[in-house]
C-alpha positions in Angstrom: -19.3 20.4 23.1 -15.6 19.8 22.8 -14.6 16.3 23.8 -11.3 15.6 25.6 -9.8 12.2 24.9 -8.7 10.4 28.0 -8.0 7.1 26.2 -5.0 6.4 24.0 -5.7 6.8 20.2 -5.7 3.5 18.3 -2.4 4.3 16.4 -0.4 4.3 19.6 -1.3 0.7 20.4 -1.3 -0.6 16.9 2.3 0.4 16.3 3.8 -1.4 19.3 6.6 -4.0 18.8 8.0 -6.7 21.0 11.5 -7.4 22.2 13.2 -10.5 21.0 16.5 -12.2 21.9 19.2 -12.6 19.2 22.1 -14.9 18.9 24.4 -11.9 19.1 23.6 -11.6 22.9 25.2 -15.1 23.4 28.3 -14.5 21.3 31.7 -14.5 23.1 33.0 -11.8 20.8 30.9 -8.9 19.4 29.2 -9.8 16.1 30.4 -7.4 13.4 28.1 -5.7 10.9 28.9 -3.3 8.0 26.6 -0.7 9.5 24.9 -0.4 12.9 22.1 2.2 13.1 21.0 3.7 16.4 17.5 5.2 16.3 14.4 3.9 14.5 12.8 7.2 13.6 12.3 8.4 10.1 16.1 9.0 9.6 17.3 5.7 10.9 14.6 3.8 9.1 15.3 5.5 5.8 19.0 4.9 6.1 18.4 1.2 6.9 16.1 0.7 4.0 18.4 2.5 1.6 21.5 0.6 2.7 19.6 -2.7 2.4 18.5 -1.9 -1.1 22.2 -1.3 -2.0 23.1 -4.7 -0.6 24.6 -3.6 2.7 23.6 -5.5 5.8 22.5 -3.4 8.7 21.2 -3.8 12.2 18.9 -1.1 13.6 18.6 -0.5 17.4 16.0 1.5 19.2 15.4 1.8 23.0 11.6 2.1 22.6 9.1 -0.6 21.7 6.7 1.5 19.7 6.4 4.2 17.2 6.4 7.7 18.8 3.2 9.2 20.0 1.6 12.4 18.7 1.6 13.7 15.2 4.9 15.7 15.7 6.3 16.5 12.3 3.6 16.5 9.6 4.9 18.3 6.5 6.9 16.3 4.0 8.4 18.1 1.0 8.6 17.2 -2.7 12.3 16.1 -2.5 11.7 14.0 0.6 8.8 12.3 -1.2 11.0 11.6 -4.1 13.5 9.9 -1.8 10.7 7.9 -0.2 9.6 6.9 -3.7 13.0 5.4 -4.4 12.8 3.5 -1.1 9.4 2.1 -1.9 7.5 4.1 0.7 6.0 7.1 -1.1 2.8 5.6 -2.4 1.2 4.7 1.0 2.2 8.2 2.2 0.5 9.8 -0.8 -2.5 7.6 -0.4 -2.9 8.5 3.3 -1.6 12.1 3.3 -3.2 15.4 2.5 -1.7 16.9 -0.6 -1.2 20.7 -0.7 0.7 23.4 -2.4 -1.0 26.7 -1.6 -0.3 28.9 1.4 -2.1 32.0 2.7 -0.9 34.6 5.1 -3.2 36.9 7.1 -2.4 40.0 9.1 -5.1 40.6 11.7 -8.3 40.0 9.7 -7.0 40.5 6.1 -5.3 38.1 3.7 -2.1 39.8 2.6 -0.4 37.0 0.5 -1.1 33.8 -1.3 1.6 31.5 -2.7 1.8 28.4 -4.9 4.8 26.1 -4.2 4.5 24.1 -7.4 2.7 26.1 -10.1 3.9 23.9 -13.0 2.7 20.4 -13.7 4.8 17.5 -14.9 6.1 16.3 -11.5 5.4 12.9 -10.0 5.4 14.2 -6.4 3.4 17.1 -5.0 4.9 20.2 -3.4 4.0 18.9 0.1 1.8 16.4 1.9 0.7 16.5 5.5 0.9 13.2 7.3 1.2 12.4 11.0 4.7 11.2 11.7 3.4 8.0 13.3 2.0 7.0 9.9 5.3 7.7 8.1 7.2 5.7 10.7 4.6 2.9 10.4 5.1 2.7 6.6 8.9 2.8 7.0 8.8 0.0 9.5 6.5 -2.1 7.3 9.0 -1.6 4.4 11.9 -2.5 6.6 10.2 -5.7 7.8 9.4 -6.6 4.2 13.1 -6.3 3.3 14.1 -8.5 6.3 15.9 -5.7 8.1 17.1 -6.7 11.6 15.0 -4.3 13.8 15.8 -4.6 17.5 13.4 -2.9 19.8 14.2 -2.2 23.5 17.9 -2.3 22.6 19.4 0.8 24.2 23.0 1.9 23.5 24.8 2.7 26.7 28.4 2.8 25.6 30.7 3.0 22.6 34.4 2.3 21.8 36.0 3.3 18.6 38.9 1.7 16.7 40.6 2.3 13.4 38.3 0.0 11.5 35.0 0.4 13.3 33.2 0.9 16.5 31.7 -1.3 19.2 28.5 -0.4 21.0 27.4 -1.6 24.4 23.7 -2.4 24.3 21.3 -2.8 27.2 18.2 -5.0 26.8 15.5 -6.4 29.2 17.7 -9.5 29.5 21.0 -7.8 30.1 23.8 -6.2 28.1 25.8 -7.3 25.1 28.2 -5.8 22.6 27.9 -5.2 18.9 30.4 -4.0 16.3 30.0 -2.1 13.1 32.4 -0.9 10.5 30.3 2.3 10.7 27.7 3.5 13.2 25.0 5.9 12.2 23.7 8.0 15.1 20.1 8.8 14.2 18.9 8.8 17.8 17.3 12.2 17.8 17.7 15.5 19.7 18.5 13.7 23.0 21.1 11.5 21.3 22.8 9.1 23.6 25.7 8.7 21.2 26.3 12.5 21.1 26.4 12.5 24.9 28.8 9.5 25.0 31.2 11.2 22.6 30.9 14.5 24.6 29.8 16.6 21.7 28.2 19.9 22.4 25.7 22.1 20.6 26.4 25.5 19.2 23.6 27.8 18.2 20.7 29.6 19.7 17.9 28.7 22.0 14.6 30.6 21.6 12.4 31.1 24.7 9.1 31.8 23.0 6.6 29.0 23.7 4.1 27.5 21.2 1.1 25.3 21.7 0.4 22.4 19.3 -3.1 21.0 19.3 -4.3 18.2 17.1 -8.0 18.7 16.8 -10.4 16.1 15.3 -13.4 17.8 13.5 -15.2 18.1 10.3 -14.0 21.5 8.9 -14.6 23.4 5.7 -11.1 24.8 5.6 -9.3 23.9 2.3 -6.2 21.8 2.4 -3.8 24.8 2.5 -1.3 26.3 4.9 -2.9 29.2 6.7 -0.8 31.5 8.9 -2.0 34.5 10.9 -0.1 37.3 12.4 -2.0 38.9 15.3 -5.4 37.5 14.4 -8.5 38.8 16.3 -9.0 35.4 17.9 -5.4 35.3 19.3 -4.4 38.9 19.7 -0.7 39.9 19.8 0.5 36.4 18.7 0.6 34.1 15.6 -1.4 31.1 14.6 -1.1 28.3 12.1 -3.7 25.9 10.7 -3.0 22.7 8.7 -5.2 19.8 7.6 -4.0 16.2 8.4 -5.6 12.9 7.5 -8.5 11.4 9.5 -10.2 14.8 9.8 -7.4 16.0 12.2 -6.3 19.6 12.1 -3.0 20.8 13.3 -3.2 24.2 15.2 -0.1 26.0 16.4 -0.6 29.0 18.7 2.1 31.3 19.8 1.9 31.9 23.6 5.0 33.9 24.5 8.0 33.2 26.7 6.1 33.5 29.9 3.6 30.7 29.2 3.5 28.0 31.9 4.5 24.7 30.1 2.3 22.6 32.3 -0.7 24.8 32.9 -1.1 25.7 29.2 -1.6 22.1 28.3 -4.7 21.6 30.5 -7.9 21.2 28.5 -9.4 24.0 30.6 -6.9 26.4 29.0 -6.6 24.8 25.5 -10.3 24.4 24.7 -11.3 28.1 25.1 -8.4 29.2 22.8 -9.5 26.7 20.2 -13.2 27.8 20.5 -12.2 31.4 19.9 -10.2 30.4 16.8 -12.7 28.0 15.3 -15.9 29.7 16.3 -17.5 26.5 17.6 -16.8 23.7 20.1 -17.6 20.7 17.8 -14.2 19.2 18.0 -12.3 16.5 19.8 -8.9 17.3 21.3 -6.6 14.4 20.2 -3.1 15.6 21.2 -1.6 18.6 22.9 2.0 19.6 23.4 3.9 22.8 24.3 7.3 23.5 22.8 10.1 25.9 22.6 12.8 25.3 20.1 16.5 25.7 19.2 18.4 26.5 16.0 21.8 24.7 16.6 24.1 21.9 15.4 27.2 20.1 16.5 30.5 21.2 14.9 31.2 18.0 13.0 28.9 15.3 11.7 31.6 12.7 11.3 33.5 11.5 14.4 35.8 8.6 13.5 33.5 5.7 12.5 30.4 7.4 14.0 28.3 9.6 11.7 25.5 11.8 13.0 22.3 12.4 11.0 19.0 14.2 11.6 18.1 15.7 14.9 21.2 14.2 16.6 23.3 16.5 14.4 21.2 19.6 14.0 17.9 21.2 15.3 15.8 23.9 13.8 12.5 25.6 14.5 9.4 23.9 13.1 8.7 26.9 10.8 9.3 25.8 7.3 9.2 22.0 8.0 13.0 21.7 7.8 13.5 19.1 10.5 12.4 15.6 9.3 12.9 16.7 5.6 16.5 17.6 6.2 17.1 14.4 8.2 15.8 12.1 5.5 18.0 14.0 3.0 20.9 13.5 5.4 20.3 9.7 5.2 20.1 9.9 1.4 23.4 11.8 1.2 25.2 9.4 3.5 24.1 6.0 2.4 25.4 5.9 -1.2 28.8 7.1 0.1 28.9 4.4 2.8 27.9 1.8 0.2 30.7 2.9 -2.2 33.3 2.8 0.7 32.1 -0.5 2.0 32.2 -2.0 -1.6 35.7 -0.7 -2.2 34.6 1.8 -4.9 35.8 4.8 -2.9 38.1 5.7 0.0 37.0 6.8 3.4 37.6 10.4 2.5 34.3 10.2 0.6 32.5 10.1 4.0 34.1 13.4 4.9 32.1 15.0 2.1 28.9 14.0 4.0 29.9 16.4 6.7 30.8 19.1 4.1 27.5 18.8 2.3 25.1 18.2 5.1 26.6 20.8 7.5 26.1 23.2 4.7 22.5 22.2 4.5 22.2 22.5 8.3 23.6 26.0 8.3 21.2 26.9 5.5 18.3 25.5 7.5 19.4 27.2 10.7 19.7 30.5 8.9 16.3 30.3 7.4 14.7 29.1 10.6 16.3 31.9 12.7 15.1 34.5 10.2 11.6 33.0 10.3 11.6 33.0 14.1 12.7 36.6 14.2 9.9 37.6 11.9 7.2 35.6 13.6 8.3 36.4 17.2 10.2 39.7 17.0 12.3 40.4 20.1 12.7 44.1 19.9 10.4 47.1 19.2 12.3 47.8 16.0 11.7 44.2 14.7 8.0 44.5 15.6 7.7 47.8 13.6 9.5 46.3 10.6 7.3 43.2 10.6 4.0 45.1 11.0 5.0 47.6 8.3 5.9 44.8 5.9 2.6 43.0 6.6 0.6 46.2 6.1 2.4 47.1 2.9 2.0 43.5 1.5 -1.8 44.1 1.0 -1.0 46.2 -2.1 2.7 45.8 -2.8 4.0 42.5 -4.3 7.6 43.3 -3.3 6.6 43.4 0.4 4.8 40.0 0.1 8.2 38.4 -0.8 9.6 39.8 2.5 7.0 38.1 4.6 8.5 35.2 6.5 6.0 32.8 8.1 8.5 30.0 7.6 10.6 29.5 4.4 9.4 26.1 3.4 11.8 23.2 3.0 13.6 22.8 -0.3 16.6 20.5 -1.2 20.1 22.0 -0.7 22.3 22.7 -3.6 25.6 21.0 -2.7 28.5 23.2 -3.7 31.4 20.8 -2.9 34.4 19.1 -4.4 32.3 16.2 -5.7 30.8 18.4 -8.5 32.7 19.2 -11.7 32.6 22.9 -12.4 30.7 24.0 -15.5 32.6 25.0 -18.6 29.4 25.7 -20.7 26.6 28.1 -20.2 23.3 26.7 -18.9 19.9 28.4 -18.5 17.6 25.6 -17.3 16.1 25.3 -13.8 18.5 22.5 -12.9 21.6 23.6 -10.9 24.9 21.8 -10.5 24.8 20.1 -7.1 21.0 20.1 -6.9 18.7 17.1 -7.2 17.7 16.2 -10.8 14.4 17.8 -11.9 11.6 15.3 -12.5 9.6 15.1 -15.8 7.3 12.6 -17.5 9.1 10.6 -20.2 8.6 7.3 -22.1 10.7 4.2 -22.2 11.9 2.6 -25.4 8.5 0.8 -25.7 6.4 4.0 -25.3 5.5 3.2 -21.7 5.1 6.4 -19.5 7.8 6.6 -16.7 9.0 9.4 -14.5 12.6 10.5 -15.1 13.6 10.1 -11.4 12.3 6.5 -11.5 14.5 6.0 -14.5 17.5 7.3 -12.6 16.8 5.2 -9.5 19.6 5.1 -7.0 22.6 4.4 -9.2 25.2 6.6 -10.8 23.8 7.6 -14.2 25.0 9.3 -17.4 22.1 10.8 -19.4 22.8 11.8 -23.0 20.4 13.7 -25.3 20.0 13.2 -29.0 19.0 10.4 -31.4 20.4 7.1 -30.2 22.7 6.7 -33.2 24.1 10.2 -32.5 25.1 9.7 -28.9 28.9 9.5 -28.9 29.7 9.4 -25.1 30.6 6.2 -23.3 27.8 4.6 -21.2 28.4 3.6 -17.6 26.4 0.5 -18.0 24.1 -1.0 -20.6 22.1 1.9 -21.8 18.3 2.5 -21.4 16.7 4.6 -24.2 13.9 7.0 -23.3 11.8 9.6 -25.1 11.2 13.1 -23.8 8.1 13.6 -26.0 6.8 16.7 -24.1 10.2 18.2 -24.0 9.9 19.1 -20.3 13.0 17.3 -19.3 15.0 18.9 -22.1 13.7 22.3 -21.0 14.3 21.8 -17.3 17.9 20.7 -18.0 18.5 23.1 -20.8 19.7 20.1 -22.8 20.7 20.3 -26.5 21.5 17.4 -28.8 24.8 15.8 -27.8 24.6 17.1 -24.2 25.3 14.8 -21.3 24.5 14.9 -17.6 26.2 12.9 -14.8 24.0 12.2 -11.8 25.2 10.9 -8.4 23.5 7.9 -6.8 21.4 10.3 -4.8 20.2 11.9 -8.1 22.1 15.2 -7.5 23.7 16.6 -10.7 27.4 16.1 -10.6 28.5 17.3 -14.0 27.2 18.4 -17.4 28.6 19.1 -20.8 27.3 20.4 -24.2 29.8 18.1 -26.1 31.5 15.7 -23.7 34.7 13.8 -24.3 35.4 10.4 -22.7 38.2 11.9 -20.6 35.8 14.5 -19.2 33.3 11.9 -18.1 36.0 9.7 -16.6 37.5 12.6 -14.6 34.0 13.6 -13.3 33.3 10.0 -12.2 36.6 10.0 -10.2 35.8 13.3 -8.7 32.3 12.1 -7.7 34.0 9.4 -5.7 36.2 11.9 -3.8 39.3 11.1 -5.8 
């Protein structure tokens, strides 16, 4: 029989943290930090770790005293894993997570499409892993503690004042209030952002009324580690369903319920368990977590407001279809941090921070567009949309072109940033790499023949990569060079590199410029452009 957990799962008590008093609370004047980060979710933690690795001192504030409950976001994409790898967090995620790359789509009882998100080998990271968000946050917190980051739990921001050279936040603690200043403040405090409210910023976008049930079910199942999505399955007629495997023999099940579903009643075990029994065909499971949600596709107009910069759900929200929420938020942090570091270190002017808004609002618009289209296909709102969807699904059984029209959630990929920081191409390129996109990964060898991944070679610094025999490379190096060998030729093929070609990568590993035969003046100009000059 199905068991219904009344006790709190272990992870919810293991990941609880204590409040502590700091000397800043006794200071007459607010202590000033280069960066104050508000919100210790995945985005705020990633930003804090990245800044610390770049030598920038931060303080991280959160009004809670524990990692969030429930699995919440579970799908983490290849690019996000690459970022986490650079931060020193990917390996525990990979060790714990469920790796997958295959998805299947069903219409009623028939499979109509199967896709492979990473058909080619030669990548350090998989297409996706499934991992409960509380595990990701735990690994990030452990890394932050190892780095000595100042994490302050039960420190709630209740006010903010801005000046020309920074911002001062009013912080409430169990022992009273104090003030704290930062040259920059990162608002990573989620969809109910206090800072967004304090600045009076409003959302623009669309709210969807359809309701969906999330259930985390603990069971021993024989389903493969794949993403299975059903349109109108016989066990849940007229609606959609999603099945994903998570660690610890936990399975994520999403069931569309419709806009009329009662958000309280539908979470009762008496309502949830029969639905799950009908889907699974048995009752040998334990109900670990249940939630009901509706969602929004929206963002604020600007992500940079004076010295306050918004990242993640505080700046934009999308539907869960396609796993574009946490993945986009971590990539927000990646985009912002190297720019803040350059500005704080005097290597670039503050105008560079404005390119964060340009690039990440572009990403948000792209994610909102994809999420809205997915939602319209999954939950059509007019008879015409229903007929189009059903005809597409029926045709997809035999027509490959119709399979590409199926939209059960366009899964998260990194945004190609088409902004002023990139130097326009003057040569013709045919590789998979795109200007403004993250560098492709590939297995290479260092000068001693030791295997290494190309992205690990790049790290988090500005890099110029030149192809050809060492003695033939005639372009100036940014720092002391590191030779490597592309013995399999995968990197050369993915970049479409020829002998003498050079590639300039930003500190976030996005491709900023490339040349077949570069001149020193070309490289110098591209480096200035990369800094927003």
